[in-house]
C-alpha positions in Angstrom: 77.2 116.5 134.9 78.5 112.9 135.8 80.6 112.5 139.1 83.3 110.5 138.1 84.1 107.0 140.1 87.1 106.0 141.8 88.1 103.3 139.8 90.4 100.5 141.1 93.8 99.8 139.6 92.0 96.7 137.6 89.7 99.4 135.8 92.4 101.6 134.9 94.4 98.8 133.2 91.5 97.7 131.3 91.2 100.9 129.8 94.7 101.6 129.3 95.2 98.1 127.6 92.6 99.4 125.2 93.7 103.1 124.6 96.4 102.4 121.7 93.2 100.7 119.9 90.8 103.3 120.7 93.1 105.7 119.5 93.5 103.8 116.5 89.8 103.8 115.9 89.2 107.5 116.5 92.4 108.5 114.3 91.2 106.5 111.7 87.9 108.1 111.7 89.0 111.9 112.0 92.6 111.7 110.5 93.8 114.2 113.1 95.7 112.9 116.2 94.6 115.8 118.5 91.2 115.3 117.6 91.6 111.4 118.1 93.1 112.0 121.6 90.3 114.1 122.6 87.8 111.7 121.8 89.7 108.9 123.8 89.9 111.4 126.8 86.4 112.0 126.7 85.7 108.2 126.5 88.2 108.2 129.8 85.9 110.4 131.7 83.1 108.6 130.7 85.0 105.3 131.7 85.6 106.8 135.2 82.0 107.9 135.8 80.9 104.1 134.7 80.9 101.1 137.3 83.1 99.0 135.4 82.4 95.7 137.4 78.9 96.2 136.0 79.9 95.5 132.4 80.1 92.1 130.7 82.5 93.2 128.1 84.2 96.2 129.1 86.1 96.6 125.6 83.2 96.6 123.3 81.6 99.1 125.5 84.5 101.6 125.3 84.8 100.7 121.5 80.8 101.8 121.5 81.7 105.0 123.2 84.7 106.1 121.2 82.8 105.3 117.9 80.0 107.2 118.8 82.1 110.4 120.0 84.3 109.9 117.1 81.2 110.0 114.9 79.9 113.3 116.6 83.2 114.9 116.0 83.4 114.0 112.1 79.9 115.2 111.6 81.0 118.5 113.0 84.2 119.1 111.1 82.7 118.0 107.7 82.3 121.7 106.9 85.5 122.9 108.0 87.1 120.1 105.6 84.8 121.4 102.6 86.2 124.9 103.5 89.8 124.1 103.6 92.1 125.3 100.9 93.2 122.8 98.5 93.7 118.9 99.1 92.7 117.8 102.6 95.2 114.9 103.7 95.1 113.3 107.2 97.8 114.0 109.5 101.0 111.9 109.1 102.3 109.8 111.8 105.1 107.4 112.5 103.4 104.3 114.3 105.3 102.5 117.2 106.3 99.2 116.5 104.1 96.4 117.8 103.0 92.9 117.9 102.4 91.0 114.4 98.7 91.5 114.3 99.7 95.6 114.9 101.9 95.1 111.8 99.1 93.7 109.9 96.5 96.4 110.9 98.8 99.2 110.0 98.0 98.8 106.2 94.8 100.5 107.4 96.5 103.4 108.7 98.5 104.6 105.1 97.4 108.0 104.1 96.0 106.2 100.9 93.5 104.2 102.9 92.5 107.3 104.8 92.1 109.6 102.3 89.5 106.9 100.5 88.0 106.6 103.7 86.9 110.2 103.2 84.6 109.2 100.1 82.4 107.6 102.9 80.0 109.3 105.0 80.4 109.2 108.6 78.1 106.2 109.5 79.3 104.3 106.3 83.0 104.9 107.5 82.3 103.6 111.1 80.7 100.7 109.8 83.3 99.8 107.3 86.2 100.3 109.9 84.3 98.6 113.0 83.8 95.6 110.6 86.5 95.5 108.3 89.4 96.8 110.2 88.6 95.6 113.7 86.6 92.9 112.9 83.5 93.9 115.2 80.2 91.8 115.0 77.5 93.1 113.2 75.2 92.7 116.1 77.4 94.7 118.2 78.1 97.5 114.9 74.5 97.6 115.0 74.0 98.5 118.5 76.9 101.0 118.0 75.4 103.2 115.2 71.9 102.4 116.2 71.1 100.7 113.2 69.7 97.4 112.5 72.1 94.9 111.5 70.7 94.2 108.1 70.9 98.0 107.7 74.5 97.6 108.6 75.6 94.8 106.3 74.1 97.0 103.5 76.0 100.1 104.7 79.5 97.6 104.6 78.7 96.7 101.3 77.9 99.9 100.1 81.2 101.3 101.4 83.5 98.6 99.8 81.8 99.6 96.7 82.3 103.3 97.1 85.9 102.4 98.2 86.3 100.3 94.8 85.3 102.8 92.8 87.9 105.2 94.5 90.5 103.5 92.3 92.7 101.4 94.6 92.8 99.0 97.5 92.7 99.8 100.7 95.8 97.8 101.6 98.8 98.4 99.8 102.1 96.9 100.6 105.1 99.1 100.1 108.8 98.8 99.2 111.5 100.9 100.6 113.8 100.0 97.8 111.8 101.6 95.0 111.4 104.7 96.8 114.8 105.6 97.6 115.8 105.0 94.1 113.1 107.4 92.9 114.3 109.9 95.7 117.9 109.4 94.8 117.1 109.6 91.1 115.6 113.0 91.9 118.2 114.3 94.1 120.4 113.8 91.1 118.5 115.3 88.5 118.3 111.9 86.7 114.9 112.2 84.7 115.4 108.9 82.9 115.9 107.0 86.1 113.3 108.6 88.0 110.6 107.9 85.4 111.6 104.3 85.5 110.6 103.8 89.3 106.9 106.0 89.0 103.9 104.5 87.4 102.8 106.5 84.1 99.4 107.3 85.9 100.8 107.9 89.2 99.1 110.6 91.7 100.9 113.4 93.7 98.6 115.1 96.3 99.9 117.8 98.2 98.2 119.5 101.4 99.7 122.6 102.4 96.6 123.8 104.3 95.9 127.9 104.9 99.7 128.3 105.8 101.9 126.9 103.4 102.1 126.7 99.4 101.2 123.4 97.8 99.8 122.2 94.7 96.1 123.1 95.0 95.2 120.1 92.7 96.4 116.5 92.4 99.4 116.2 90.0 98.6 113.2 87.5 101.2 111.8 85.5 104.6 110.1 85.7 106.2 112.9 83.5 104.5 115.8 85.8 105.3 114.5 89.0 109.0 114.0 88.0 109.6 117.7 86.7 107.8 119.0 90.1 110.0 116.9 92.1 113.1 117.7 90.2 112.5 121.4 90.1 111.6 121.3 94.1 114.9 119.3 94.6 117.2 122.2 92.6 115.7 125.2 94.8 117.5 126.0 98.0 115.6 126.1 101.1 118.8 126.9 103.6 120.2 123.6 105.6 117.8 120.4 104.9 118.2 116.9 106.7 116.1 114.2 104.8 115.3 111.2 107.5 114.0 108.2 105.9 110.7 107.2 108.0 107.9 105.2 107.7 104.9 107.3 107.4 101.5 105.6 108.2 103.2 102.4 107.5 104.0 103.3 104.0 108.2 104.2 103.2 108.5 107.9 103.1 111.0 110.6 104.0 110.6 113.8 106.9 112.5 116.7 105.6 113.6 119.2 108.0 114.9 123.0 106.9 117.0 124.6 109.5 115.9 122.5 112.3 112.3 122.6 111.4 110.0 120.1 109.9 109.0 121.8 106.7 106.9 118.4 105.2 106.3 114.5 105.0 106.0 112.5 102.1 104.9 108.8 102.1 105.0 106.9 99.0 102.6 103.7 97.8 104.5 101.2 95.6 102.5 98.9 93.3 104.4 96.6 90.9 107.9 97.9 91.4 106.6 101.8 91.0 105.4 104.3 93.1 101.9 104.8 92.5 101.0 107.6 94.8 102.7 110.0 96.6 101.2 111.8 99.8 103.1 114.9 100.7 102.0 116.9 103.7 103.2 120.5 104.5 100.7 122.0 106.4 102.5 122.7 110.0 99.5 122.0 112.1 99.9 118.6 110.7 103.6 117.3 111.4 103.8 117.2 114.9 103.8 113.8 115.5 106.4 112.6 113.2 109.3 112.8 115.9 108.1 110.5 118.6 106.0 107.2 117.3 102.7 107.0 118.3 101.1 104.2 120.2 98.1 103.4 118.3 97.0 100.1 116.6 
């Protein structure tokens, strides 16, 4: 068992400055906030047990440790996801506002992007994120995942190819107005107006987990999606509150019923129409929608 060292304020400050990025990396790897926080906490314990004065690049050391811890956890959670009832979606979060460069990185936090990442194997996911999102040099990525630099370049190329096969771009800019108009049309039962705001080949994916009812398969096509949404809107669930929110950087809504969060929905918009809807009902994934999460 390692004995924690007593760190001075400088070492603590270094870690705290890196914490949002470490949490962002771990969350992108794992898709669950609690798991990401556990990884960052373990990285902190290892940081405490290390003499920071001997490190030439403390930030790189922390990124390496966090990536390796997240890889270990991702490998052990794969089977749990395979046994998950229905589609598995990442946990939705509201991200705290930050500098312009943080806002640019938020495109890699969308539920659509994170769902595409699930097509990758753990090492592919780590390499892709480090190279494409965090712009870590291949030499450092190779050391982090214990692969050669040539192998990491091949892995990154393969990951980009697999994501393109997934049928979408990793980052999709969104428009609040289109989403608001769609939701208003659904609430009013105006099917024609709703269809005008949703792409013909749009997809709705819902995650209820083992505790809530949700569609077990993706709903594909504007007609089917609008029919589903309008039927849901007609039902009486008690006293409902609909709050517009930015979910993982996408425009969305958090819907509460009788004071408890019932679901969160994020919308991807392309060419002035909604192209995808990600709806999360699993109550275990709705805990980080009230207070913004500080991650980059």
